[in-house]
C-alpha positions in Angstrom: 82.6 28.1 -9.5 81.3 25.8 -6.3 83.2 26.0 -3.4 84.6 29.5 -3.5 84.3 31.8 -0.5 84.1 35.8 -0.2 86.8 37.3 1.6 84.9 38.4 4.2 84.3 35.4 5.7 87.7 34.4 5.8 88.1 38.4 7.9 85.4 37.3 10.2 86.9 33.7 10.8 90.6 34.6 11.2 89.2 37.4 13.3 87.2 35.6 15.5 89.7 33.1 16.4 92.4 35.7 16.8 90.3 37.2 19.5 90.0 33.8 21.4 93.6 33.7 21.3 94.0 37.4 22.8 91.8 36.1 25.7 93.5 32.5 26.0 96.4 33.9 26.1 96.8 35.1 30.2 96.3 31.5 30.8 99.9 30.5 29.6 101.4 33.3 32.5 101.2 31.3 36.0 100.1 33.1 39.2 101.8 34.5 41.5 102.5 33.2 45.5 100.7 36.0 47.4 100.2 37.9 50.2 96.7 39.9 51.2 97.5 41.9 54.4 93.6 44.1 55.4 92.5 45.9 58.3 90.4 44.6 61.0 88.5 46.0 63.4 90.7 49.0 64.9 93.6 48.7 62.2 94.4 50.7 59.2 96.5 49.9 56.3 98.8 52.8 55.5 101.7 53.7 52.9 104.3 53.5 56.0 102.9 50.0 56.6 103.9 49.0 52.7 107.1 50.2 53.5 107.8 48.9 56.9 107.2 45.2 55.3 109.0 46.0 52.2 112.0 46.8 54.5 111.2 43.9 56.6 111.6 41.1 53.5 114.9 42.6 52.5 116.0 42.2 56.0 115.2 39.2 56.1 116.5 38.1 52.5 113.2 37.6 51.2 112.8 38.9 46.9 109.9 40.1 46.9 108.9 40.6 43.1 106.5 43.6 44.6 104.7 44.9 47.6 102.2 47.4 46.5 99.3 48.7 48.0 95.9 48.7 46.3 92.1 49.4 47.1 93.3 49.5 51.0 95.0 46.2 51.4 98.9 45.3 50.6 99.2 42.9 48.0 103.0 41.3 47.9 104.1 39.0 44.8 106.5 36.5 45.7 109.3 33.9 43.4 108.1 30.5 45.5 105.6 28.9 48.0 108.7 29.3 50.7 109.3 33.2 50.7 105.4 33.4 50.4 105.4 31.8 53.5 108.7 33.0 55.4 106.9 36.6 54.1 103.5 36.1 55.8 105.4 34.8 59.4 107.7 38.2 59.4 104.2 40.3 58.7 101.7 38.4 61.1 104.6 39.3 64.0 105.1 42.9 63.1 101.4 43.8 62.4 99.7 41.9 65.4 96.2 40.9 65.2 94.5 44.6 64.2 95.9 42.9 60.3 94.9 39.8 59.1 97.9 38.4 56.5 96.4 35.9 54.6 97.6 33.6 51.7 96.8 33.9 48.2 97.5 33.3 44.4 97.7 36.5 42.5 98.0 36.5 38.3 100.9 37.2 36.5 98.8 38.5 33.5 101.0 41.5 31.4 99.9 44.7 31.8 98.7 45.3 28.0 96.1 41.9 28.5 95.1 43.3 31.8 94.4 47.0 29.6 92.2 45.3 27.1 90.4 43.0 29.6 92.2 39.5 29.3 92.3 37.8 32.5 93.2 33.9 33.2 90.1 31.6 33.9 88.7 31.4 36.7 89.9 28.4 38.2 87.6 26.1 40.6 88.9 25.3 44.3 90.0 21.7 43.2 92.7 23.6 41.0 93.7 26.5 42.5 93.6 25.3 45.6 92.1 27.7 48.6 89.3 27.0 51.3 86.3 25.0 51.8 83.6 25.5 54.4 80.6 23.6 55.4 77.7 26.5 57.3 74.6 25.5 59.3 71.8 28.3 59.6 69.9 28.0 62.8 66.3 27.7 62.0 65.3 27.7 65.7 66.6 31.6 65.8 65.0 32.9 63.1 62.1 31.4 64.6 62.4 33.5 68.0 63.6 35.8 65.6 60.2 36.4 64.3 58.2 35.2 67.3 59.6 38.5 69.1 59.0 40.9 65.7 55.2 39.3 66.1 55.5 40.8 70.1 56.7 44.6 68.9 53.9 44.0 65.5 51.0 43.3 68.0 51.6 45.8 70.4 51.6 48.7 68.0 48.1 47.0 66.4 46.2 46.5 68.6 47.2 50.1 70.1 46.1 51.4 66.8 43.0 49.5 66.7 42.1 51.5 70.4 42.4 47.3 72.4 43.4 47.4 75.7 45.9 44.6 76.7 47.7 43.8 80.0 50.8 42.0 78.3 52.3 40.7 75.4 55.0 38.0 75.0 56.3 35.4 73.8 56.4 31.9 74.4 59.8 30.4 72.8 59.4 26.8 73.9 56.0 26.3 72.5 56.6 28.5 69.2 54.1 31.2 70.3 52.6 34.8 71.3 50.5 34.9 74.6 48.4 38.4 74.9 46.8 38.5 78.0 43.6 41.0 78.2 40.8 41.7 81.0 37.6 40.8 79.3 36.8 38.5 77.6 35.3 40.8 74.7 38.7 42.6 74.6 39.7 38.4 73.5 37.4 38.6 70.7 38.3 42.4 69.1 41.5 41.3 69.2 42.1 38.1 67.7 39.0 39.6 64.9 41.6 42.5 64.4 44.8 40.3 64.0 43.3 38.1 61.8 41.9 40.7 59.3 45.7 41.9 59.2 47.4 38.2 58.8 45.6 35.7 57.7 49.0 32.9 57.8 48.3 33.0 62.2 47.0 30.5 64.3 44.4 31.4 67.3 43.4 29.6 69.7 42.7 30.6 73.9 43.9 29.8 76.8 42.0 27.9 79.6 41.2 31.3 81.3 39.6 32.6 78.5 41.3 35.6 79.3 45.1 34.9 77.4 44.6 34.4 73.3 47.7 32.3 72.1 48.8 33.5 68.8 51.0 30.8 66.4 52.7 30.7 63.1 51.0 28.8 60.5 53.0 25.1 58.3 52.9 27.0 55.1 54.3 30.6 57.1 56.9 28.4 59.1 57.9 26.9 55.7 58.1 30.8 53.6 60.2 31.8 57.2 62.8 29.1 56.7 63.2 29.4 53.1 63.7 33.2 53.3 66.1 32.7 56.3 68.6 30.5 54.1 68.1 32.2 50.7 68.9 35.5 52.1 71.9 34.7 54.0 73.0 32.8 51.0 72.7 36.5 49.5 74.0 38.2 52.4 77.6 35.8 53.3 77.9 36.2 49.2 77.9 40.2 49.4 79.6 40.3 52.6 83.2 38.3 50.4 82.8 40.2 47.9 83.0 43.1 49.9 86.1 42.0 51.6 87.7 41.4 47.7 87.6 37.7 47.7 88.4 36.3 43.8 85.4 33.7 42.4 83.4 32.8 45.3 81.4 29.8 45.8 78.5 30.3 47.9 75.4 28.1 47.4 72.9 25.9 49.5 72.8 22.5 50.2 69.4 21.1 51.7 67.0 22.7 54.3 69.8 24.8 55.8 73.1 24.2 55.4 75.2 26.6 53.0 78.7 25.9 51.2 81.1 28.6 50.8 84.6 28.0 48.5 87.1 30.7 49.0 89.5 29.9 46.2 92.9 30.9 46.6 92.8 31.8 49.7 95.2 28.9 52.0 94.5 30.6 55.4 91.9 29.2 57.2 92.0 31.4 60.0 91.8 33.9 57.3 89.0 33.2 55.7 87.2 32.9 58.9 87.9 36.1 60.2 86.4 37.3 56.4 83.4 35.1 57.6 83.6 36.3 60.7 82.0 39.4 60.1 78.4 37.1 59.7 76.7 39.2 62.7 73.2 41.4 63.0 72.9 44.7 64.2 70.1 46.3 66.1 69.4 49.9 66.9 67.1 50.5 70.7 66.5 53.3 72.8 68.8 53.9 76.0 65.9 53.4 79.4 67.2 56.7 81.4 64.0 56.2 83.3 65.3 52.5 84.4 67.4 52.3 87.6 71.1 51.1 86.5 72.6 50.8 90.0 69.5 48.2 90.4 69.7 46.4 87.1 73.4 45.9 87.6 72.4 43.6 90.8 69.5 41.7 89.2 66.9 43.5 89.4 66.3 44.8 85.7 62.9 46.3 84.1 60.3 44.2 82.5 60.8 46.1 79.4 64.5 46.6 79.7 67.6 44.6 79.2 71.4 44.9 80.4 74.0 45.7 77.8 77.8 46.7 77.8 79.9 48.6 75.8 83.2 47.7 74.4 85.2 49.4 76.9 82.7 47.7 79.8 80.2 50.5 80.4 77.0 48.9 81.1 73.5 50.2 79.4 70.0 49.6 80.2 68.3 49.5 77.2 64.8 49.0 76.1 63.5 45.6 75.1 61.8 47.5 71.6 63.8 47.3 68.5 63.3 50.2 66.9 65.6 48.4 63.9 67.3 45.8 62.6 70.2 46.1 59.8 68.5 43.5 57.3 67.0 47.7 56.7 70.0 49.3 55.8 71.1 49.2 51.8 73.8 51.8 51.7 76.6 52.1 54.3 80.1 54.5 54.4 82.8 55.3 56.3 83.9 59.1 56.8 84.6 61.9 59.1 82.6 64.0 60.8 82.9 67.6 61.5 85.5 67.2 64.6 87.5 65.1 62.1 86.2 62.0 64.1 85.5 58.8 62.4 81.9 58.3 61.3 79.6 55.5 59.3 77.0 57.4 57.2 73.9 54.8 56.5 70.9 54.6 54.5 67.8 52.8 54.8 65.2 50.7 52.0 61.6 52.8 52.2 60.3 50.2 54.8 63.0 51.0 57.1 63.1 54.7 56.5 59.2 54.6 57.8 60.3 52.4 60.9 63.1 55.0 61.9 60.9 57.7 61.3 58.3 56.4 63.2 60.4 55.2 65.9 62.3 58.5 66.5 59.1 60.8 66.7 58.8 61.0 70.3 62.3 60.3 71.1 64.0 63.6 70.2 66.8 64.5 72.8 66.7 60.8 73.9 69.8 58.5 73.4 69.5 55.9 71.0 72.1 52.6 70.6 73.6 50.6 68.3 74.0 47.2 68.9 76.3 44.6 67.5 75.4 40.7 67.9 78.0 38.1 67.6 76.7 34.2 67.4 79.6 31.9 68.3 79.5 28.1 69.0 80.0 27.2 72.6 81.0 24.0 74.3 77.8 22.4 74.5 76.6 20.3 71.5 73.2 20.6 70.2 70.9 17.7 69.4 72.1 17.6 66.1 75.3 16.8 67.1 76.5 20.6 66.5 78.0 22.8 68.9 75.2 25.6 70.4 75.6 28.9 69.2 76.4 31.5 72.1 74.6 35.0 71.3 77.7 37.8 72.4 76.5 41.3 72.0 77.7 44.8 72.7 76.9 48.3 72.4 79.0 49.4 69.7 78.0 53.5 70.3 75.0 55.3 71.5 74.3 58.8 70.6 71.6 61.7 71.5 68.9 61.9 68.6 69.1 65.5 67.8 65.8 65.3 64.7 63.5 62.9 63.7 65.6 60.5 61.7 64.6 59.2 58.1 66.3 57.1 55.2 69.9 58.6 55.9 71.7 58.8 59.3 74.9 58.4 61.1 77.0 56.6 63.8 79.4 58.7 65.2 82.0 57.8 68.2 83.5 55.0 66.5 86.8 54.8 68.0 89.2 54.6 64.1 88.8 55.1 61.2 89.5 51.1 60.9 86.8 50.4 62.7 84.3 52.5 60.9 85.5 51.0 57.6 85.2 47.5 58.8 81.7 48.2 60.2 80.5 50.1 56.9 81.7 46.9 54.8 79.7 45.1 57.2 76.4 46.9 56.8 76.7 47.6 53.5 76.8 43.6 52.8 73.9 43.6 55.2 72.7 41.1 58.4 71.6 38.2 58.9 68.6 36.8 58.9 69.5 34.0 61.1 73.3 33.2 63.1 75.4 30.8 61.0 78.2 28.0 62.6 81.1 26.8 60.8 80.2 22.9 61.0 82.7 21.7 58.0 85.9 23.4 56.7 88.7 21.5 54.8 92.2 23.3 52.8 93.3 22.6 49.7 96.9 23.3 49.1 98.2 24.9 46.3 100.4 22.1 45.1 97.4 19.6 45.1 95.5 22.2 42.8 98.7 22.3 41.0 98.6 18.6 40.4 95.6 18.5 39.1 96.2 21.1 36.4 99.6 19.2 35.1 97.2 15.9 35.4 94.3 18.0 33.6 96.9 19.3 31.0 98.3 15.7 30.6 95.1 14.3 29.5 94.2 16.7 27.3 97.4 16.9 26.0 97.2 12.9 24.9 94.0 13.1 23.9 94.8 15.3 20.9 97.7 13.7 19.9 95.9 10.1 19.5 93.3 12.3 17.9 95.6 14.1 15.3 98.1 10.6 14.7 94.6 9.1 13.6 93.8 11.7 11.3 96.1 12.5 9.4 97.3 8.6 9.0 93.3 8.2 7.9 92.5 10.8 6.0 96.0 12.4 4.9 95.8 15.7 3.9 92.2 16.3 5.0 93.2 15.0 8.4 96.0 17.7 8.7 92.7 20.2 7.9 90.5 18.5 10.9 93.6 18.7 12.7 93.9 22.3 12.3 90.1 22.9 13.1 91.1 20.7 16.4 93.7 23.1 17.3 91.4 26.1 16.7 88.9 24.5 19.0 90.5 24.0 21.5 91.6 27.8 21.3 88.0 29.0 21.5 87.1 26.4 24.0 89.7 28.3 26.4 89.1 31.7 24.9 85.8 31.8 25.9 86.3 30.5 29.4 88.3 33.6 30.0 85.6 36.2 28.2 82.9 34.5 30.5 82.3 36.6 33.8 82.0 34.1 36.5 82.6 30.6 34.5 85.1 28.7 36.5 86.7 26.0 35.8 86.9 23.0 37.4 88.4 19.4 37.3 85.4 18.2 36.0 85.3 20.9 33.4 88.7 19.8 32.6 87.3 16.4 31.6 85.0 17.9 29.8 87.5 19.2 27.5 89.3 16.6 27.2 85.3 14.6 26.4 85.1 17.3 23.5 88.7 17.4 21.8 87.3 13.1 21.3 84.0 14.5 20.0 85.5 17.5 18.0 86.2 15.3 15.0 83.1 13.2 15.1 81.7 15.7 12.5 85.0 15.8 10.3 84.7 12.4 10.1 80.9 12.4 9.2 81.5 15.1 6.3 84.8 13.2 5.0 83.5 9.7 4.6 80.3 11.6 2.7 82.5 13.1 0.6 84.1 9.8 -0.1 80.7 8.3 -0.8 80.3 11.3 -3.3 83.3 10.2 -5.0 82.4 7.1 -5.6 78.9 7.6 -6.8 80.8 9.6 -9.7 80.2 12.9 -8.5 83.1 15.8 -9.8 86.0 16.5 -6.5 83.9 20.4 -6.7 80.5 18.1 -6.2 81.8 15.7 -4.1 83.3 18.1 -1.4 79.7 20.4 -1.7 77.3 17.8 -1.1 79.7 16.7 1.1 79.5 19.2 3.8 75.6 20.3 3.1 74.6 16.4 3.3 76.1 15.7 6.5 75.1 19.1 8.2 71.8 17.8 9.0 73.3 14.5 10.7 75.7 17.1 13.2 73.0 19.0 14.1 71.2 16.4 14.8 73.5 14.7 17.0 74.8 18.0 18.6 71.4 19.5 19.2 70.5 16.6 21.5 74.5 16.4 23.4 73.7 20.2 24.0 70.4 19.3 25.3 72.1 16.8 27.9 74.0 19.4 29.0 72.0 22.2 29.6 69.9 19.9 31.6 73.1 18.9 33.7 73.8 22.5 34.0 69.9 23.4 35.3 69.9 21.0 38.1 73.4 19.8 38.8 75.7 21.2 41.3 79.1 22.1 41.5 81.3 19.8 39.7 78.4 18.4 37.3 78.0 22.5 36.4 81.4 22.7 35.6 81.1 19.6 33.6 78.0 20.9 31.6 79.2 24.3 30.8 83.4 23.0 29.1 80.7 20.3 27.6 78.5 22.9 26.2 81.3 25.5 24.8 82.8 22.6 23.6 79.9 21.8 21.6 79.6 25.1 19.9 82.7 25.9 18.8 83.4 22.2 17.5 80.4 22.3 15.1 81.7 25.8 14.4 85.6 24.8 13.3 84.2 21.4 12.4 81.5 22.6 9.7 82.6 26.4 8.6 86.5 26.0 9.5 87.2 23.3 7.6 85.3 24.2 4.9 87.0 27.4 4.0 90.7 25.3 4.4 89.6 23.0 2.2 87.7 25.7 -0.2 91.3 27.5 0.3 93.6 24.9 -1.2 91.0 22.8 -3.7 87.9 24.8 -4.1 87.2 26.5 -7.5 89.9 24.6 -9.3 90.0 21.5 -11.3 91.1 18.6 -9.2 91.3 15.2 -10.8 91.4 13.7 -7.2 91.4 14.3 -3.3 93.9 13.4 -1.1 91.2 11.7 1.5 
């Protein structure tokens, strides 16, 4: 007879629903107010620190759910935000400046769900609370760095081609490199050699005909800006991930802006500490022939620069940069043979070749690691933002014992905590251009909680209205459609929880509300088609069969067009628009499945394959 389904089909559908239900369950467990305590430069998180904190919380009558040491960080859970805030004050006073104490929200998922990989949906900043930063990339610094790199490259190229020159220097204000020669023949030869190496350079000659002026073409300038922005986005994302912030959002905005959102982090100061590692690293040779005493009096040699170590010791370093941090592919902290902290570094192929060539004739000389940070000053620039001040310090200098390659190590670090901090920075990479925070705001967990409550209320009222309407209008078949609607909601939440990186935002909740209203459209089409078939004199079994088969084409057409719109919104939209598009697309697919497959199984189970004279529809 018609409308009979094999047992395996029931097993598959029930199995899918149970799987979605299991992965949706973690969302029923509310998050705990928590503290994340990590070490900054020079600090170390140890078991003794955890025990001291736990004892301090007890002494202050703060009931902590748990205080555990996980992956080098202390995670303390509390019953209320009041206990959380009080505990932060105690931890900050007790631990001091060597530790970062950040407010957070920790999942309270049971262990048996965590063991199978079931975790709550990632919530966006508007639902979970957190911090939002708008950061500006200093494009001028990126161009200046490119000009300084050109100076080093031109010197090497001219030496290889055996073309004699007097001086090579960068004119930052004019955005060009000036190369002076002794004869006009050398100028022509240099221009020919350099043009053959790079076709995107623009050459001209100064009025004295002995100075070659080299600037960058507009196409190359655009490429430099795009590369600086995209590379900085990648590096910031890596650094946030290295430190362990959950579900961060890092994306571009305009031509020189980066948006950083850290859901769950409520402490703006600690978030700045996380992003404060946005610095760069350079390796230079120590100028041991220069007069350090004269340099301290202001007479610095032309090819050298004066630097200071962290303990205030002056060092004279060569201007030539041997290597920058952008070629570092891996870094790890450990101890050397004398149990002193060190950082082992791995370079990419290009960086290994550069360092090998630079240290070939430098065995026995000292190499310094220069740590560079850009911090906003008091002066305001033309764009209305504070002008960045470049701060440099030598973190260590060591003698080159042998020719270096793709693997080497930095020693002379003061503590294991500093070695760990430096290795984290180096693993994430060095910024191509400095950045500064030009806008910041904090969204509290109470506001996020209110948004969730309002969104859930909207979904509940929407479902109640639809459920009541379907039961009144379609009777028993309306109950079948209502079962499919509930299953559809479970599938959406379960799939959103299973997709890595999927984040639920407030617009995403609006997409779920819209899906609840749209999910019964397919059933309305099917049920109306069944009514028409019955009015045309079909038998009950034929009406059910033709009703589902003939309505499917209309259902597919209407939902495919909506799905295409959702995909377009996801492709060209940003932030909130993408959140809406994701839930809408998932809701469309699950509603087709539950309306066409799910309800047909139930209808066939109750009325299919039987001699029924009428249908309660």
